[in-house]
N, C-alpha and C positions, 0 to 999 in steps of 0.2 A: 161316577166315572170321572167325573171332572177332576178330582184330586189326585188321579193317577196319571193324568196326562197334562196338567198345569206345569209341570217342570220340563217338558218337551216343548222346545222351539226350535228356531233356524241354528242356534249355535249346537243344539244337539246333532242336527244333520250335520253339520260342518266337522264337528268332531269325530262322529262315528265313520265319515267318509275319510278323513284323515288316517284312521285307525285302519281301515280294510284296505285302503291304498298301500299304507306302509307294510302291511302284512303281505299283500300280493307281491310287492317289490322283494321283500325279505326272502319270501320262499322262491320267487323266480330266480334270484342272483346269490341264494344259498348265504345270506348275511345273518352271521350269528356271533356272538361274542359275551363273556361273562363280567359284567361289572357290577359294583355295589350301588345298589339303588336307593339306599339310605339318604344320601344327600338330596337326590332328585325327590325322593317322597316329601324331605323337609322343605325343599324349595318351593312345592306346591302346596301340600297339606298344611303347614304351619300358617303360612299366609291367609289361606282360603277359611282355616277355623277362625283366625283372628277377625276377619270382615264378617264371618257369620255371628260372630259373638257380638261385634259392634254394631251390626245391623239389629240384633235382638235387644241391644240395650236401647237403642234409639227408637224402637217400636214401644218399649215399655215406658220411656220418657215422654213419649207422645201420648200414650194413654194417660199418663199423670198430669200433664199440661192440659189435656182435653178435659178431664175431671176438674180440675182446678178452674178452668174458663167456665165450664157449664155452673160449678157451684157459686163462683163470684157473680155472674151475670144474672142467675136467678135470684140471689140476695139483693142486689141492686134493683131488680125488679119488685121484690117484695117491699123494699124501703119506700119506693115511689108510689106503691099501691095502697100502703098503709097510710100514707100521708094524706089527711083530711082537708089539708087548705089547698091541695090540687084539684082542679074541676075536672070532672069526667073526661072532657076532651083532652085536657093536658095529659092526662093519666093513659089515654087512648095513643096520644102523640108519642110519649116516651115509649110505651109498650111496642109501638110499630118500630121506633129506633132500635130497640134492644133486639127485637126479631130480625131486623134488616143487618145488624152486626153478626148475629149469630149466622144467617143465611150467607153472608159475604163471606165470613172466615171460612165456612165449610166448602163453599164453592171455589175460593182460592186454594185450598189445601188439595183439593180434588183434581185440579189443573195445573200443567207445568207452567205456569206463569209466575215470574219472581217480581211483576210489577204491584206495588202495594198502595199506590196512590189512591185508588177508589177505596181500598179498605181503611187507610189512615183517615180518610175524609169523613166515613161512616162512622169511626170510632171517637171522633171529634164531637159528633153531633151530641153526645151526652153532655160533654163540657159545655157546648153552647146552649143547650137545654137549661143547665143549671143556671148560667149566667143570664139568660133571659127571663128566667123565673124565679130569681134569687129572693125576691120579695114574698114569694109565696112559700118558699121552702125553710123550714126551721133550721137554724144552724146546725143542731145535731144531726139532722138528716143529711144535709150537704156534707158534713165531715165523715159521716158513715159512708155514703155513696162514694166520695171520692178515696177513701180507704178501700173500698173492693173494686173500685176502677183501678186501683193500683194492681191488685191481683189479676184482674182481667187483661191489663196491658201487659203485664209481666208474662202470663201464660201464653198470649197471643204472640208476644216477641219470640217466645221459645218455639211454639210451632212454627213460626215462619223461619225461625233458624234451622230447624230440623228439615223443614221442606226444601230450603236453599241449599244448605251445605250438607252433603252426604259423604258416603265412604271415599275416601281419598281416590281419585280417577286413577292416579298412576299405579296405586297397590292393585285395584282391580284389573287394569290393563296387564300388568305383571303377571297375575294369577291365570288370566285368559290366555296370554301368549304361551306360558308354560305347560298349560292343560292342552293346547293345541300341538306342542312339539314334543310332548310326553310320549306319544307312541313312538316317535322316530328313536328314542332312547331305549324304551321299554320292551318293545317288540324283538328285537334280536336277542336281548337278554332273556326273555321268556322262552324263545325258540331255542336256545342254548340250555337252558334249565330243565324244559319238558323234555327235549331230546327229539331227533328227527323220526326215532321210530313210532312216537306216539302219534295217535290220529290227529290229523291237521285242524279237525274242528275244534279239538280241545284249547289248542292255542289261539284259535279265532275267539272262541267263547272268553277265554281268560282276558285277552287283550280289549276286545270290545266292551265287555262288563266293567273292566276298570276304568276305561274311558268314560263310559256312561255314568258311572258313579261320580267321577270327578265333574264333569260338565253339568250334573243334575244338581250336586250342591253349590255350585257356582250360579246356576239359575234360581235355585231357593234363596241365596243369599241377595240376589238381583231383586227379586220380588220382595223381600222382607225389608230391604233398606228404604224402601218409599212405600210406607203403609197406608197411603191416603187414596190411592188411584182405583181401588176394587179390582185390580188384576190377578193380585196373589190370594191364595186360599187363607193367607193369615192376616190379610189387610183390615184396618180397623174400621168398623162400621159408624161412619160420621154423624150418620143420622141420629143415632142414640144419644149424641152429644150436643144436639141443637137445644135451644131453649124451649121448644114445643115440639116434644118428640111423640 
């Protein structure tokens, strides 16, 4: 049942309320006219489809970067674990650091917090560990670890960019405003096209259904553009990208 009600929220209530109020006023004052709705459709549908496609690409990119992050951090873990010159205590220490990095990143993505000071400090612990134990680490291991740390940092920065910079706010605001005012233009035209002799509930059904479709698409886009918070049905399961899943 959750998948059927996830797209319904306060915006749905506002949009439907505007539709019903517009219908009541139009029928009460006999307001109807016949205009071409093509331009209005382009003004709403085109930017709405654009934002949905953009959000879908962001989600796919997020999956790609999460996969790269887990692959690189697991590889770094394997390098340290296979180094015989490191003591068991040191191997446990670096394993704890890598697990902390994984946990910190997933927690940061899940929350609406753009402060990365703590995350940066945790990421820097791997470099500090290498510097503190450079006498115990073969040069080949250090070079390989730094190579895969580059991949880990790159994927992390890409994920932080997706987390912080989303669909342009102005475009989303534009879509929402036009969806809200759509019934003001659409309703009198539908009344004119359907005809006053047709049952009034047919007009109510057409206008409310059209508005519900538009606002539902907007809600789907809103959930999809931030795929880390576990609120949308298509959100990413961050647990599966931790170092220990």
